[in-house]
GUZANU-870945 format. One line per 8 residues: number of its first residue (from 0); for each residue x, y, z of C-alpha. Coordinates in nm, 3 decimals. Layout:
BEGIN
NUM> X,Y,Z; ...
***
This chain:
BEGIN
0> 10.813,9.420,13.319; 10.501,9.216,13.401; 10.479,8.831,13.402; 10.208,8.549,13.412; 10.349,8.206,13.382; 10.616,8.180,13.096; 10.476,8.502,12.946; 10.674,8.831,12.952
8> 10.595,9.202,12.851; 10.812,9.506,12.892; 10.674,9.826,12.836; 10.848,10.169,12.822; 10.762,10.485,13.002; 10.816,10.724,12.721; 10.537,10.686,12.503; 10.430,10.374,12.672
16> 10.581,10.144,12.404; 10.586,9.767,12.408; 10.906,9.673,12.436; 10.862,9.303,12.431; 10.591,9.038,12.435; 10.764,8.700,12.460; 10.648,8.333,12.609; 10.875,8.059,12.725
24> 11.164,8.281,12.571; 10.999,8.279,12.224; 10.973,8.666,12.101; 10.628,8.752,11.953; 10.721,9.128,11.898; 11.037,9.306,11.797; 11.278,9.428,12.042; 11.562,9.689,12.057
32> 11.845,9.772,12.307; 11.713,9.947,12.609; 11.969,10.248,12.567; 11.819,10.324,12.215; 11.501,10.484,12.065; 11.225,10.265,11.919; 11.321,10.210,11.557; 11.038,10.278,11.302
40> 10.797,10.354,11.574; 10.816,10.000,11.707; 10.585,9.935,11.982; 10.422,10.291,11.980; 10.090,10.420,12.110; 9.920,10.638,11.811; 9.714,10.929,11.984; 9.520,11.125,11.908
48> 9.547,11.033,11.588; 9.719,10.703,11.406; 9.943,10.745,11.098; 9.964,11.068,10.874; 9.773,11.409,10.840; 9.823,11.579,10.507; 10.059,11.892,10.552; 9.981,11.877,10.916
56> 9.691,12.081,10.830; 9.317,12.022,10.933; 9.000,12.220,11.010; 8.787,12.207,11.335; 8.454,12.429,11.367; 8.600,12.646,11.066; 8.921,12.735,11.230; 9.245,12.613,11.037
64> 9.477,12.369,11.268; 9.844,12.346,11.159; 10.022,12.051,11.351; 10.404,12.037,11.368; 10.536,11.839,11.042; 10.688,11.539,11.214; 10.730,11.362,10.905; 10.937,11.633,10.709
72> 11.023,11.413,10.425; 10.657,11.387,10.299; 10.548,11.709,10.470; 10.297,11.530,10.715; 10.260,11.506,11.075; 10.263,11.155,11.172; 10.132,10.930,11.477; 9.980,11.174,11.709
80> 10.131,11.364,12.018; 10.250,11.127,12.288; 10.517,10.921,12.117; 10.775,11.131,12.312; 10.581,11.179,12.640; 10.667,11.037,12.964; 10.361,10.840,13.082; 10.287,10.774,13.442
88> 10.237,10.453,13.608; 9.863,10.448,13.785; 9.872,10.076,13.869; 10.125,9.828,13.874; 10.072,9.464,13.950; 10.233,9.124,13.874; 10.079,9.062,13.547; 9.955,9.404,13.446
96> 10.034,9.756,13.414; 9.850,10.071,13.359; 10.016,10.405,13.227; 9.847,10.747,13.187; 9.917,11.082,12.998; 9.724,11.380,12.932; 9.672,11.556,12.588; 9.639,11.942,12.642
104> 9.553,12.207,12.375; 9.859,12.320,12.166; 9.949,12.462,11.817; 9.736,12.262,11.579; 9.513,12.048,11.863; 9.225,12.219,12.046; 9.124,11.955,12.280; 9.220,11.812,12.619
112> 9.200,11.438,12.666; 9.320,11.212,12.948; 9.427,10.880,12.824; 9.558,10.557,12.983; 9.688,10.228,12.821; 9.671,9.905,13.009; 9.898,9.622,12.915; 9.760,9.285,13.088
120> 9.896,8.923,13.039; 9.621,8.662,13.044; 9.590,8.297,12.973; 9.543,8.363,12.603; 9.853,8.624,12.571; 9.858,8.983,12.579; 9.580,9.237,12.610; 9.602,9.593,12.546
128> 9.325,9.844,12.613; 9.322,10.203,12.541; 9.073,10.441,12.747; 9.030,10.815,12.660; 8.816,11.068,12.848; 8.716,11.408,12.722; 8.807,11.652,13.003; 8.747,11.963,12.810
136> 8.458,12.203,12.776; 8.362,12.103,12.428; 8.310,11.810,12.206; 8.646,11.632,12.096; 8.733,11.419,11.819; 9.050,11.182,11.770; 9.156,10.860,11.668; 9.350,10.584,11.828
144> 9.595,10.325,11.714; 9.906,10.102,11.784; 10.223,10.015,11.606; 10.354,9.650,11.728; 10.599,9.495,11.505; 10.501,9.108,11.488; 10.756,8.810,11.484; 10.720,8.425,11.566
152> 11.041,8.357,11.752; 11.339,8.387,11.489; 11.151,8.251,11.186; 11.238,8.488,10.916; 10.941,8.744,10.798; 10.985,8.656,10.466; 10.869,8.269,10.536; 10.569,8.403,10.739
160> 10.211,8.368,10.593; 9.968,8.660,10.677; 9.597,8.619,10.681; 9.447,8.957,10.659; 9.050,8.970,10.664; 9.015,9.260,10.468; 8.772,9.366,10.173; 8.974,9.675,10.051
168> 9.313,9.838,10.006; 9.375,10.214,10.063; 9.549,10.375,9.738; 9.791,10.641,9.820; 9.997,10.898,9.660; 10.355,10.945,9.691; 10.317,11.133,10.025; 10.129,10.787,10.155
176> 9.812,10.993,10.190; 9.487,10.788,10.063; 9.339,10.895,9.743; 9.131,10.595,9.684; 8.967,10.275,9.811; 8.990,9.953,9.606; 8.899,9.573,9.636; 9.203,9.361,9.699
184> 9.385,9.264,9.391; 9.700,9.111,9.262; 9.933,9.001,9.528; 9.685,9.133,9.802; 9.401,8.930,9.686; 9.545,8.643,9.872; 9.534,8.804,10.235; 9.199,8.671,10.311
192> 9.261,8.342,10.310; 9.646,8.355,10.356; 9.939,8.510,10.174; 10.336,8.415,10.213; 10.483,8.737,10.288; 10.803,8.676,10.094; 10.941,8.990,9.913; 10.617,9.176,9.961
200> 10.691,9.557,10.015; 10.410,9.709,10.182; 10.308,10.030,10.371; 9.955,9.970,10.277; 9.635,10.057,10.461; 9.322,9.822,10.450; 8.959,9.868,10.527; 8.643,9.675,10.517
208> 8.768,9.436,10.754; 8.579,9.116,10.834; 8.496,9.057,11.184; 8.453,8.719,11.349; 8.290,8.589,11.629; 8.397,8.391,11.967; 8.229,8.089,11.860; 7.993,7.924,11.613
216> 7.673,8.119,11.592; 7.787,8.404,11.806; 7.755,8.764,11.709; 8.068,8.924,11.542; 8.267,9.095,11.812; 8.627,9.147,11.689; 8.880,9.151,11.418; 9.158,8.888,11.366
224> 9.487,8.879,11.170; 9.695,8.581,11.179; 10.065,8.524,11.124; 10.165,8.159,11.065; 10.518,7.999,11.056; 10.608,7.710,10.854; 10.650,7.480,11.153; 10.264,7.540,11.256
232> 10.288,7.809,11.527; 10.076,8.108,11.484; 10.052,8.450,11.632; 9.695,8.639,11.614; 9.658,9.016,11.653; 9.296,9.045,11.752; 9.111,9.370,11.768; 8.776,9.499,11.912
240> 8.554,9.619,11.652; 8.656,9.977,11.727; 8.963,9.915,11.515; 8.814,9.900,11.187; 9.136,9.980,11.001; 9.490,9.854,10.978; 9.816,9.909,10.823; 10.067,9.652,10.719
248> 10.431,9.798,10.712; 10.712,9.546,10.606; 11.032,9.765,10.615; 11.338,9.582,10.507; 11.587,9.766,10.747; 11.466,9.666,11.105; 11.786,9.641,11.320; 11.865,9.345,11.492
256> 11.945,9.317,11.869; 12.072,9.051,12.120; 11.727,8.885,12.090; 11.822,8.780,11.721; 12.105,8.522,11.643; 12.297,8.734,11.390; 12.394,9.119,11.378; 12.267,9.346,11.113
264> 11.906,9.438,10.988; 11.610,9.222,10.872; 11.268,9.262,10.737; 11.015,9.326,10.992; 10.648,9.320,10.996; 10.403,9.586,11.158; 10.025,9.504,11.181; 9.887,9.828,11.313
272> 9.520,9.833,11.442; 9.375,10.168,11.395; 9.031,10.325,11.479; 9.022,10.532,11.163; 9.218,10.556,10.859; 9.523,10.765,10.749; 9.438,11.149,10.739; 9.117,11.084,10.912
280> 9.126,11.436,11.053; 9.065,11.573,10.720; 8.810,11.334,10.618; 8.662,11.257,10.923; 8.627,10.891,10.840; 8.637,10.664,11.159; 8.687,10.950,11.393; 8.571,10.899,11.747
288> 8.379,11.199,11.900; 8.320,11.248,12.268; 8.114,11.496,12.449; 8.284,11.675,12.788; 8.319,11.389,13.042; 8.241,11.078,12.797; 8.505,10.799,12.797; 8.584,10.582,12.515
296> 8.763,10.214,12.583; 8.862,9.961,12.359; 9.129,9.671,12.323; 9.337,9.461,12.121; 9.585,9.195,12.191; 9.798,8.906,12.080; 9.766,8.553,12.103; 10.012,8.314,12.020
304> 9.945,7.915,11.965; 9.799,7.718,11.691; 9.430,7.765,11.552; 9.451,8.091,11.799; 9.245,8.288,11.560; 8.928,8.081,11.651; 8.908,8.225,11.979; 8.877,8.578,12.111
312> 9.076,8.585,12.437; 8.900,8.668,12.753; 9.038,8.895,13.016
***
């Protein structure tokens, strides 16, 4: 657990999952009992690819790669290789913690990568920084993402309004693999200016995100998606421009825990910052490429408050 003023973040060692982000006892991420596994990939780090690889199959330099089918219902490999991996803490402070894990060559994955994720509380909220170094002997490709489930205290998800600055939606087949990209239409068309979530049922990818700037006249530096409650409170998920894709997931059966007033389940919302879209190991879209010895680093974060989306949080 790390603290800064009234802000608290809890991080789990297995998968480096974000277990809690709260400010003055108001929760801004979903939580779950300590003795249980993260429900629906809650808080997971998605490395070395986010979301799905169709059939778990892809090709690298003419060699067919076959990943384990970790989503057997749809016949896909999902959410990378580190979600069950115990990370090691390399730096622990009062308001920040860094965890590290390595990815070694294995069946379906030919590269060696060292990865870290740093959770840091700042004056603006929570900053999450991912760093990846290619420690192998040949060029490597990968994607990075995260799977935070967001909330504003105990406000029902259905009552929240989401402003998602995206120009396109990824149309998927029945296995949730993208087959087309189209302009926003129908119930999604209101997202750039704000749409009440209501009974929207989404497991939907978005692209062509609109970058915003830290101030008037500044260069566009980051993406920002905003949840707003009827009482005026907001939560902004901001991300460096490396995270050029996102998925919005609104499952109805997220389990309540002791931070909720009632037992049972509720509708939740995950907004997943990703550097590449679903099935990128096959399409190549958005993949990050590193030569031996090179390092990539980028951040995303959560900023509670009002009008929080106007600012890019500083460290």
